[in-house]
C-alpha positions as CSV (number, residue, x, y, z in Angstrom):
1,M,74.1,131.7,114.1
2,N,73.8,133.7,117.4
3,E,77.5,134.4,117.9
4,R,79.6,137.7,118.1
5,L,82.2,136.0,115.6
6,L,85.7,136.8,114.6
7,V,87.1,135.6,111.2
8,V,90.9,135.6,110.9
9,G,92.0,135.5,107.3
10,R,89.7,137.2,105.4
11,R,91.9,137.5,102.5
12,S,91.8,133.8,102.0
13,Y,89.8,131.5,99.7
14,V,87.9,129.2,102.7
15,G,88.4,133.1,104.9
16,G,86.4,135.2,102.7
17,Y,83.8,132.7,101.8
18,F,83.1,131.9,105.1
19,A,83.3,135.9,106.1
20,A,80.9,136.6,103.8
21,Y,78.6,133.5,104.2
22,A,78.8,134.6,108.1
23,Q,78.3,138.2,107.6
24,A,75.1,137.8,105.7
25,R,73.5,135.4,108.7
26,Q,75.1,137.2,111.8
27,A,75.1,141.0,112.4
28,G,78.4,142.1,114.1
29,T,80.7,139.5,112.5
30,M,84.0,140.4,112.2
31,A,86.7,139.6,109.5
32,L,90.2,140.2,109.3
33,S,92.9,140.3,107.1
34,S,96.5,140.6,107.4
35,Q,96.3,144.4,106.5
36,D,93.9,144.7,109.4
37,C,96.5,143.2,112.2
38,N,99.2,141.3,111.1
39,F,99.4,138.1,113.5
40,L,102.5,138.2,113.5
41,D,103.0,141.1,114.8
42,R,101.9,140.9,119.1
43,E,101.9,144.7,119.6
44,Q,99.0,145.0,116.6
45,V,97.3,142.0,117.8
46,R,97.1,143.2,121.5
47,S,95.8,146.9,120.0
48,F,93.3,145.2,118.1
49,F,92.4,142.7,121.3
50,E,92.0,145.9,123.0
51,S,89.5,147.7,120.5
52,V,87.3,144.3,120.7
53,G,85.5,144.9,124.1
54,Q,84.1,142.2,126.6
55,E,80.9,141.1,124.7
56,P,81.6,137.1,124.4
57,L,83.5,135.9,121.3
58,T,84.1,133.1,118.6
59,I,87.2,133.2,117.2
60,V,87.8,131.5,113.2
61,F,91.0,131.0,112.9
62,C,91.8,130.5,108.9
63,A,94.7,132.5,108.9
64,V,97.8,130.3,107.4
65,I,101.1,130.6,106.1
66,K,100.7,128.5,103.4
67,K,102.7,125.6,102.8
68,S,103.3,126.3,98.7
69,P,105.8,128.0,97.9
70,T,106.9,128.7,101.5
71,N,107.4,125.3,102.8
72,S,110.3,126.0,105.1
73,F,111.2,126.3,108.5
74,A,110.9,130.0,108.6
75,S,107.0,129.1,107.5
76,L,107.5,127.0,110.6
77,R,108.3,129.2,112.8
78,D,106.1,132.2,111.6
79,N,102.8,129.4,111.4
80,L,104.1,129.0,115.4
81,A,104.4,132.6,116.0
82,M,100.6,133.8,114.5
83,V,99.2,131.1,117.3
84,N,101.4,132.1,120.1
85,N,100.4,135.9,119.6
86,L,96.2,134.7,118.7
87,I,96.6,132.6,122.5
88,Y,98.2,135.9,123.8
89,G,95.4,138.1,122.1
90,A,92.4,136.2,122.9
91,A,93.4,136.5,126.7
92,L,92.7,140.3,126.1
93,V,89.2,139.2,125.8
94,N,86.0,137.0,126.5
95,V,86.4,134.5,124.2
96,K,84.0,131.4,124.6
97,S,85.3,129.2,121.8
98,L,88.0,129.2,119.0
99,I,87.7,126.5,115.4
100,Y,90.9,126.3,114.7
101,F,91.8,125.4,110.5
102,S,94.6,122.5,110.5
103,S,95.2,120.5,107.7
104,V,95.1,116.9,106.7
105,D,99.0,117.1,105.9
106,V,99.9,116.1,109.7
107,Y,99.4,112.4,108.8
108,G,101.9,113.2,106.0
109,N,102.5,110.5,103.3
110,R,100.9,107.0,103.0
111,P,99.1,107.0,105.8
112,P,97.3,104.2,106.6
113,V,93.4,104.5,105.3
114,P,90.7,104.7,106.9
115,L,91.8,107.9,108.6
116,T,90.4,108.8,112.2
117,E,91.3,111.3,114.6
118,E,93.0,108.8,116.3
119,S,95.8,108.1,113.4
120,R,99.3,108.1,113.8
121,I,101.0,111.9,113.1
122,N,103.4,111.8,111.0
123,P,104.0,114.8,108.8
124,D,106.3,115.2,106.3
125,T,106.6,118.4,105.7
126,W,107.4,121.6,107.4
127,Y,103.8,122.9,107.2
128,G,102.3,119.8,108.1
129,L,104.6,120.3,111.4
130,A,103.5,123.4,111.7
131,K,100.0,122.3,111.9
132,Y,100.8,119.4,113.9
133,C,102.6,122.1,116.8
134,C,100.2,124.9,116.4
135,E,97.0,122.1,117.3
136,Q,99.7,121.1,120.4
137,M,99.7,125.0,121.1
138,L,96.0,125.2,121.5
139,L,94.7,122.1,123.3
140,F,97.7,120.7,125.1
141,A,99.6,123.4,126.4
142,N,97.4,124.8,129.1
143,Q,97.4,128.2,127.8
144,V,94.0,128.3,126.3
145,P,91.0,128.2,129.2
146,Y,88.0,128.0,126.7
147,P,87.6,125.0,124.1
148,V,89.1,124.7,120.6
149,T,88.3,122.6,118.2
150,V,90.7,122.0,115.6
151,L,89.4,121.0,111.6
152,R,91.6,118.9,109.8
153,I,91.1,120.1,106.5
154,P,92.1,118.3,103.1
155,S,91.2,120.2,99.5
156,I,88.1,122.9,99.8
157,Y,86.7,123.5,96.2
158,G,84.6,125.5,94.8
159,E,83.3,128.7,92.7
160,Y,84.9,131.8,94.8
161,P,87.9,134.4,93.8
162,G,91.1,132.6,95.3
163,D,90.4,128.8,94.5
164,K,93.0,126.8,93.6
165,S,92.1,123.8,94.3
166,V,92.6,120.2,91.6
167,I,89.2,120.4,91.0
168,G,89.1,124.3,90.0
169,R,91.9,123.4,87.7
170,M,90.2,120.6,86.5
171,V,87.2,122.6,85.7
172,A,89.5,125.5,83.8
173,S,91.5,123.2,82.0
174,I,88.5,121.5,80.4
175,R,86.6,125.0,79.5
176,S,89.9,125.5,77.7
177,G,90.4,122.3,75.3
178,K,93.4,121.2,77.6
179,P,94.5,117.9,79.1
180,V,93.7,117.4,82.7
181,C,97.1,115.7,83.8
182,V,97.1,113.0,86.6
183,S,99.9,111.5,88.1
184,G,100.3,107.8,87.2
185,A,96.8,105.7,86.5
186,G,95.2,108.7,88.6
187,S,94.2,105.9,90.5
188,V,95.0,107.7,93.8
189,R,91.8,108.7,95.6
190,R,90.6,111.8,97.5
191,D,88.3,113.7,99.2
192,Y,87.2,117.1,98.5
193,V,85.0,119.2,100.3
194,Y,82.7,122.3,98.7
195,I,83.5,125.3,100.4
196,H,79.7,126.3,100.9
197,D,79.9,122.5,103.2
198,L,82.7,123.4,105.2
199,C,80.8,126.6,106.0
200,R,77.6,124.7,107.0
201,I,79.7,122.5,109.5
202,L,81.1,125.8,111.1
203,E,77.7,127.3,111.5
204,A,76.6,124.0,113.3
205,L,79.9,123.4,115.2
206,I,79.9,126.5,116.5
207,P,77.4,126.6,119.1
208,L,78.7,123.3,120.1
209,R,81.8,124.9,121.7
210,C,83.7,121.0,121.6
211,H,87.3,120.5,122.5
212,E,88.0,118.4,119.8
213,I,89.7,117.4,116.9
214,V,87.7,116.5,114.2
215,N,88.8,115.2,110.7
216,I,86.5,117.6,107.8
217,A,85.9,115.2,104.9
218,T,82.9,113.4,103.0
219,G,83.7,109.7,103.6
220,Q,83.6,109.6,100.0
221,S,86.8,109.3,98.4
222,R,87.2,108.9,94.6
223,S,90.1,108.4,92.1
224,I,91.8,111.6,90.3
225,L,90.9,110.1,87.0
226,E,87.1,109.7,87.9
227,I,86.6,112.8,89.4
228,A,88.0,114.1,86.1
229,Q,85.6,112.4,84.3
230,V,82.8,113.5,87.0
231,V,83.8,117.1,86.1
232,G,83.6,116.4,82.4
233,A,79.8,115.2,82.7
234,V,79.2,118.0,84.7
235,L,80.2,120.7,82.1
236,R,79.1,118.7,79.0
237,Q,82.7,118.5,77.7
238,Q,85.0,115.6,76.3
239,V,88.3,115.7,79.2
240,H,91.7,114.6,77.5
241,I,93.9,113.0,80.3
242,E,97.3,113.6,80.4
243,R,99.4,111.0,82.3
244,Q,102.6,112.3,84.1
245,A,105.0,110.4,85.8
246,V,104.3,109.5,89.2
247,D,104.5,112.2,91.8
248,T,105.8,110.2,94.7
249,A,105.3,112.7,97.5
250,R,101.5,112.7,96.5
251,D,100.8,109.0,95.5
252,F,98.8,107.9,97.9
253,D,95.0,107.4,99.1
254,L,93.2,109.8,101.6
255,V,90.3,108.0,102.8
256,F,88.5,109.0,106.2
257,D,86.3,107.6,108.7
258,I,83.8,110.7,109.3
259,G,82.2,109.2,112.5
260,K,83.3,111.7,114.8
261,L,81.8,114.3,112.6
262,N,78.8,112.5,112.2
263,G,78.4,112.3,115.7
264,L,78.8,116.1,116.1
265,I,76.4,116.7,113.6
266,P,74.4,114.2,112.8
267,G,72.3,113.9,109.5
268,F,74.9,116.2,107.8
269,Q,74.2,115.6,104.1
270,F,77.0,117.0,101.9
271,T,76.5,118.2,98.6
272,S,77.0,116.2,95.7
273,L,80.2,115.9,93.7
274,E,78.3,116.7,91.0
275,D,75.9,119.6,92.3
276,G,79.8,121.2,94.1
277,V,80.9,120.8,90.2
278,R,77.5,122.6,89.0
279,T,78.6,125.8,90.8
280,Y,81.1,126.8,88.5
281,L,78.3,127.2,85.9
282,G,77.0,129.8,88.1
283,E,74.3,127.5,89.5
284,Q,73.5,128.2,93.1
285,P,74.6,126.3,96.2
286,V,72.3,123.1,96.4
287,H,72.2,123.5,100.3
288,G,71.4,126.9,102.3
């Protein structure tokens, strides 16, 4: 990595992991949390960017008002305000490119699969709507003169502080002998990305400076029940399944066509689910 980087959101699960990953590879990588600079406060944003200098800078923006428990109009307003202040502050420095973390929530409930970047946008939550509006601000509002890569991300998992992923919760339940709760038959399919792979993808995308929307997924969806069985097999513990009433708000498949990602990073190899789960046992990442 030969970029001067600014990672915004270093206290988040993904932002913290990527900041550590980048700092180990690139001297001078800066990482901010809301305690360092609150992106809801334009004056703090202005002051920070005025201190940065004019050397070329790539920004990776992970900061977000999370969808839970504040999935409300106020959270939409605050997410828009953060991106508006980002655009304002970035205009004060020499930004070469920006990578913005969006979400597959922009596709809404029960999207037709497989999903591509051209799939219909149909957010059904304030969070999903906020993410889509932020994408529009960065890509299409003619306010940003540098390339913006928007990453639409599903659930990320892997051993690291702040992990609240479905897989992380499965690991905790199985280790403690508690049942894994699944909705209905557990047949809903999901595509979970190992956190170290996400960092490798970022490392590959940064020098491309592409003005694109990219779905970040492995292209290999599995049912929740199958994922639980994989976790149990890796941990070598019996899996007790507790079936719950179907969660109608989340009772749909997420399956991705990752042709665009493959075109941008030819030959990228994702870590298998089995090897990703082994990181919870203290094993080192397979790729690095």
